[in-house]
C-alpha positions as CSV (number, residue, x, y, z in Angstrom):
1,X,218.3,99.3,149.2
2,X,215.3,101.1,147.7
3,X,213.1,99.1,145.3
4,X,211.1,101.9,143.7
5,X,211.2,105.7,143.3
6,X,210.5,107.3,146.6
7,X,210.3,104.0,148.4
8,X,211.5,103.3,151.9
9,X,214.9,101.8,152.6
10,X,214.9,98.1,153.2
11,X,217.6,95.8,154.5
12,X,218.1,92.8,152.3
13,X,220.8,90.4,151.2
14,X,222.5,91.0,147.9
15,X,225.6,89.7,146.2
16,X,228.6,92.0,145.9
17,X,231.2,91.3,143.2
18,X,234.8,91.2,144.5
19,X,237.1,94.1,143.6
20,X,238.6,94.4,140.1
21,X,242.1,95.6,139.4
22,X,241.3,99.3,140.1
23,X,238.9,98.8,143.0
24,X,239.0,98.7,146.8
25,X,236.7,96.6,149.0
26,X,235.7,98.5,152.1
27,X,233.9,97.1,155.2
28,X,231.6,99.9,156.1
29,X,231.6,100.9,159.7
30,X,229.4,104.0,159.4
31,X,227.7,106.0,156.7
32,X,226.2,109.5,156.9
33,X,222.6,110.1,155.8
34,X,222.6,113.0,153.4
35,X,219.7,114.8,151.8
36,X,221.1,113.9,148.4
37,X,220.4,110.2,149.2
38,X,216.8,111.2,150.0
39,X,216.4,113.4,147.0
40,X,217.9,111.1,144.4
41,X,215.7,108.2,145.4
42,X,212.8,110.3,144.3
43,X,214.4,111.7,141.1
44,X,215.8,108.6,139.4
45,X,213.6,106.9,136.9
46,X,211.9,103.7,137.8
47,X,214.2,101.6,135.5
48,X,217.1,102.5,137.8
49,X,215.7,100.5,140.7
50,X,216.4,98.6,142.9
51,X,219.2,100.8,143.9
52,X,221.7,101.0,146.8
53,X,222.4,104.6,148.0
54,X,224.8,106.0,150.5
55,X,227.7,108.3,149.8
56,X,229.3,109.3,153.1
57,X,230.9,106.0,154.0
58,X,233.7,105.3,156.4
59,X,235.3,101.9,157.0
60,X,238.2,99.5,156.8
61,X,239.9,98.3,153.7
62,X,239.6,94.5,153.3
63,X,241.0,94.0,149.8
64,X,242.8,96.1,147.2
65,X,243.1,95.5,143.4
66,X,246.6,95.2,142.0
67,X,246.3,98.5,140.0
68,X,245.6,100.5,143.2
69,X,248.4,102.4,144.9
70,X,248.5,104.4,148.1
71,X,245.8,102.2,149.9
72,X,246.5,99.1,151.8
73,X,244.5,96.4,153.5
74,X,243.7,97.5,157.0
75,X,243.6,101.2,156.2
76,X,240.8,103.3,157.6
77,X,239.2,105.4,154.9
78,X,236.5,108.1,154.4
79,X,234.7,107.7,151.1
80,X,233.7,110.7,149.0
81,X,232.7,111.4,145.4
82,X,234.5,110.0,142.3
83,X,236.4,111.8,139.6
84,X,238.4,110.5,136.6
85,X,241.7,112.3,137.3
86,X,242.4,112.6,133.6
87,X,240.1,115.2,132.1
88,X,240.8,119.0,131.8
89,X,238.8,119.9,134.9
90,X,240.5,117.3,137.0
91,X,243.9,118.5,135.7
92,X,242.9,122.0,137.0
93,X,242.1,120.6,140.4
94,X,238.4,121.1,139.9
95,X,237.6,117.4,140.5
96,X,233.9,118.1,141.4
97,X,233.4,119.2,137.8
98,X,235.0,116.1,136.3
99,X,233.8,115.5,132.7
100,X,232.8,112.0,133.7
101,X,231.1,113.0,137.0
102,X,227.6,112.0,136.0
103,X,228.7,108.5,134.9
104,X,231.0,107.9,137.8
105,X,228.6,109.1,140.6
106,X,225.0,108.8,139.5
107,X,224.4,106.1,136.8
108,X,224.4,103.2,139.2
109,X,227.1,101.2,137.4
110,X,230.7,101.0,136.5
111,X,232.0,102.9,133.4
112,X,231.8,99.6,131.4
113,X,228.1,99.2,132.2
114,X,228.5,96.4,134.7
115,X,227.1,96.5,138.3
116,X,228.8,95.7,141.5
117,X,225.6,94.3,143.1
118,X,223.1,91.6,142.1
119,X,220.3,89.7,143.8
120,X,219.2,86.3,142.7
121,X,221.2,86.8,139.5
122,X,219.4,90.1,138.7
123,X,221.4,93.3,138.6
124,X,221.0,95.9,141.3
125,X,222.0,99.5,140.7
126,X,224.8,100.8,143.0
127,X,228.1,102.6,142.6
128,X,226.4,105.7,144.0
129,X,229.2,108.2,144.3
130,X,231.5,105.3,143.5
131,X,230.6,103.6,146.8
132,X,226.9,102.9,147.7
133,X,227.8,102.8,151.4
134,X,224.4,101.9,152.7
135,X,225.8,98.4,152.7
136,X,228.0,96.2,155.0
137,X,230.6,96.2,152.2
138,X,231.2,98.6,149.3
139,X,233.4,98.7,146.2
140,X,235.3,102.0,146.1
141,X,238.3,103.5,144.2
142,X,241.6,105.2,144.9
143,X,240.1,108.5,143.7
144,X,237.3,108.5,146.3
145,X,239.1,106.9,149.2
146,X,240.8,109.2,151.8
147,X,243.0,107.3,154.2
148,X,242.5,108.7,157.8
149,X,244.3,108.1,161.1
150,X,243.2,104.8,162.7
151,X,242.7,106.5,166.0
152,X,239.7,108.5,164.7
153,X,236.2,107.4,165.4
154,X,234.8,106.5,161.9
155,X,231.2,107.4,163.0
156,X,232.5,111.0,163.3
157,X,234.5,110.8,160.1
158,X,231.7,109.6,157.7
159,X,229.9,113.0,157.2
160,X,233.1,114.6,155.9
161,X,232.7,112.7,152.7
162,X,230.0,115.1,151.5
163,X,227.9,117.2,153.9
164,X,230.6,118.7,156.1
165,X,233.0,118.9,153.2
166,X,230.4,120.8,151.0
167,X,229.5,123.4,153.6
168,X,233.0,124.0,154.9
169,X,234.6,123.7,151.5
170,X,232.3,126.4,150.1
171,X,233.7,128.8,152.7
172,X,237.3,127.7,152.7
173,X,237.9,126.9,149.1
174,X,235.5,129.1,147.2
175,X,234.4,132.2,149.1
176,X,237.5,132.6,151.3
177,X,235.9,135.4,153.4
178,X,238.2,137.8,155.4
179,X,237.5,138.5,159.1
180,X,235.9,141.9,158.2
181,X,233.5,140.5,155.7
182,X,230.1,139.0,156.5
183,X,228.3,135.7,155.7
184,X,224.7,134.7,156.0
185,X,223.7,131.1,155.8
186,X,220.1,130.2,155.0
187,X,219.3,126.7,156.3
188,X,221.5,125.6,159.2
189,X,221.4,121.8,158.9
190,X,224.6,119.8,158.6
191,X,225.9,121.7,155.5
192,X,224.9,125.1,156.8
193,X,226.4,124.6,160.2
194,X,229.6,123.2,158.7
195,X,229.8,126.5,156.7
196,X,229.3,128.5,159.8
197,X,232.0,126.6,161.7
198,X,234.4,127.0,158.8
199,X,233.8,130.8,158.6
200,X,234.4,131.1,162.4
201,X,237.6,129.1,162.0
202,X,238.7,131.7,159.4
203,X,238.0,134.4,161.9
204,X,234.9,135.9,160.2
205,X,233.2,138.0,162.9
206,X,229.8,138.7,161.4
207,X,228.0,135.4,160.6
208,X,224.2,135.3,160.4
209,X,222.2,132.1,160.5
210,X,218.6,132.0,159.2
211,X,216.3,129.0,160.0
212,X,212.8,128.2,161.2
213,X,213.9,125.6,163.8
214,X,214.8,127.0,167.2
215,X,217.1,124.0,168.0
216,X,219.2,124.6,165.0
217,X,219.5,128.3,165.6
218,X,220.6,127.5,169.1
219,X,223.4,125.4,167.6
220,X,224.3,128.1,165.2
221,X,224.6,130.5,168.1
222,X,226.9,128.1,169.9
223,X,229.0,128.1,166.8
224,X,229.2,131.9,166.9
225,X,226.5,133.0,164.6
226,X,223.7,135.6,165.1
227,X,220.3,133.9,164.7
228,X,217.4,135.0,162.6
229,X,214.0,133.2,162.9
230,X,211.8,134.5,160.1
231,X,208.7,133.6,162.1
232,X,209.7,136.0,164.9
233,X,210.4,139.1,162.9
234,X,206.8,140.6,162.8
235,X,206.5,143.1,160.0
236,X,210.3,143.2,159.4
237,X,211.3,141.0,156.5
238,X,214.2,138.5,156.5
239,X,216.0,140.6,154.0
240,X,215.7,143.8,156.1
241,X,216.9,142.0,159.2
242,X,219.9,140.5,157.5
243,X,220.9,143.9,156.0
244,X,220.5,145.4,159.5
245,X,222.8,142.8,161.0
246,X,225.4,143.1,158.3
247,X,225.5,146.8,157.8
248,X,223.7,147.1,154.5
249,X,223.9,143.5,153.2
250,X,226.1,140.4,153.5
251,X,229.3,140.0,151.6
252,X,228.4,136.4,151.0
253,X,225.3,134.2,151.3
254,X,224.9,130.4,151.2
255,X,221.6,128.7,150.7
256,X,221.1,125.1,151.7
257,X,217.3,125.0,151.7
258,X,216.6,124.7,147.9
259,X,213.4,126.6,148.6
260,X,213.0,129.1,145.7
261,X,211.6,131.9,147.8
262,X,214.4,131.6,150.2
263,X,217.1,131.6,147.5
264,X,215.6,134.9,146.3
265,X,215.8,136.3,149.8
266,X,219.4,135.2,150.0
267,X,220.1,137.1,146.8
268,X,218.3,140.3,148.0
269,X,220.1,140.2,151.4
270,X,223.5,140.6,149.7
271,X,225.5,143.8,149.6
272,X,226.4,145.2,146.2
273,X,228.8,142.8,144.4
274,X,228.0,140.2,147.0
275,X,228.0,136.5,146.1
276,X,225.3,133.9,146.7
277,X,226.2,130.2,146.5
278,X,223.2,127.9,146.1
279,X,223.9,124.4,147.5
280,X,220.4,122.9,147.9
281,X,219.3,120.1,145.5
282,X,215.6,120.0,144.5
283,X,213.7,122.4,142.3
284,X,214.5,122.6,138.6
285,X,214.2,126.5,138.6
286,X,214.8,129.4,140.8
287,X,213.2,132.9,140.4
288,X,215.7,135.7,140.9
289,X,215.2,139.4,141.4
290,X,216.5,140.6,138.0
291,X,216.4,144.3,138.9
292,X,218.3,143.8,142.1
293,X,220.8,141.6,140.2
294,X,221.4,144.1,137.3
295,X,221.7,147.1,139.6
296,X,224.1,145.6,142.1
297,X,226.7,143.5,140.4
298,X,225.8,140.5,142.5
299,X,226.8,137.0,141.6
300,X,224.6,133.9,141.9
301,X,226.4,130.6,141.5
302,X,226.6,127.0,142.7
303,X,229.3,124.8,144.0
304,X,229.9,121.1,143.8
305,X,231.2,119.6,147.0
306,X,232.6,123.0,148.0
307,X,235.2,123.0,145.3
308,X,236.9,120.3,147.3
309,X,239.6,117.8,146.4
310,X,238.6,115.2,149.0
311,X,242.2,114.0,149.6
312,X,243.1,117.6,150.6
313,X,239.9,119.1,152.1
314,X,238.9,116.2,154.4
315,X,242.3,116.0,156.1
316,X,242.3,119.8,156.5
317,X,238.9,119.8,158.1
318,X,239.8,116.8,160.4
319,X,242.9,118.8,161.5
320,X,240.7,121.8,162.3
321,X,238.4,119.5,164.3
322,X,241.3,118.1,166.2
323,X,242.3,121.6,167.2
324,X,238.8,122.3,168.4
325,X,238.2,124.8,165.6
326,X,235.6,122.8,163.6
327,X,233.2,121.4,166.3
328,X,230.8,119.5,164.1
329,X,231.1,116.1,165.9
330,X,228.3,117.3,168.3
331,X,225.9,117.5,165.4
332,X,225.9,113.7,164.9
333,X,223.4,111.2,166.2
334,X,224.1,107.6,165.4
335,X,221.5,104.9,164.5
336,X,222.0,101.2,163.8
337,X,221.4,100.5,160.1
338,X,218.3,98.6,161.0
339,X,216.7,102.0,162.0
340,X,217.5,103.8,158.8
341,X,213.9,104.8,158.1
342,X,213.7,106.3,161.6
343,X,216.8,108.2,160.9
344,X,215.3,109.5,157.6
345,X,212.2,110.6,159.6
346,X,214.3,112.4,162.2
347,X,216.4,114.2,159.5
348,X,213.3,115.2,157.5
349,X,211.5,116.5,160.6
350,X,214.5,118.4,161.8
351,X,214.8,116.4,165.0
352,X,218.4,115.6,164.3
353,X,221.0,117.6,162.4
354,X,223.2,114.8,161.1
355,X,222.3,111.1,161.2
356,X,225.0,108.5,160.9
357,X,224.2,104.9,160.4
358,X,226.3,102.2,162.0
359,X,226.8,98.5,161.7
């Protein structure tokens, strides 16, 4: 857990309450390390610590509350974000925009204000994305459990709960590019590379990857993208290079960097009526090019979890992976949970694309 804002992750013993009627007890086998875990530990107020993070869990069901259906003891599950299933947005299938999303995913407690974790009788915040999977065991729910085939390696399944789902879902569920349209991805970490892989699976021929790290650009090339390293362009700007490669501007752009200047470049690199989806979490404000926007009919928008319904998108992506059309497994490097802070360092330095923690 993390004991203070921005603090290191520490391994310690806590008490976990058993599952209530609507809850599922999962023995965590693996959990992906996502930038959201790292960002939120710095953004939450001090009064919300200590806190157990982790929201890309995968494991084995050990107990099921009597009100839960469709999940049985022994099932292997991927854990994703929570949604209420009862509000108007959930009824539309837009579960990422659930009216109770903030309470269900970020407030560190159940809806009734109780907490699943405690230490020496004192409450510990958890329930992060309805799971807090940086733990040997986690309490989850039917709405954020996705039952997967028991033959699958759970260390490879875990990142589908957020990172892979967000990048690929943005392409498959939201943008839906045709083979003749173009896509540029700024920032090719796990989310960006998943977006590239999904675009190529849809047959998109012209995909451009922009990043400063040579190793990540090499991976993007292996996935079928054309690389752009801003540091190697000389006097030519990133925007000019992307327009050159896409015949006047990209049909679609995705930003995963959350760097305001890069988001602006992504907007400017679009073709008229192009769409930019900003996925990075970090700054409170972005500066846009208003003249470019007003004269081009471009759209700037965001997406939560790639517009995914986890019970639909995760199986779809796993099926693509089984066919060899979504080759993201090679992005993963595993670490024992005891080395979580080394994994954090390697992710932040760019030494590894996707860290997965294992017990």
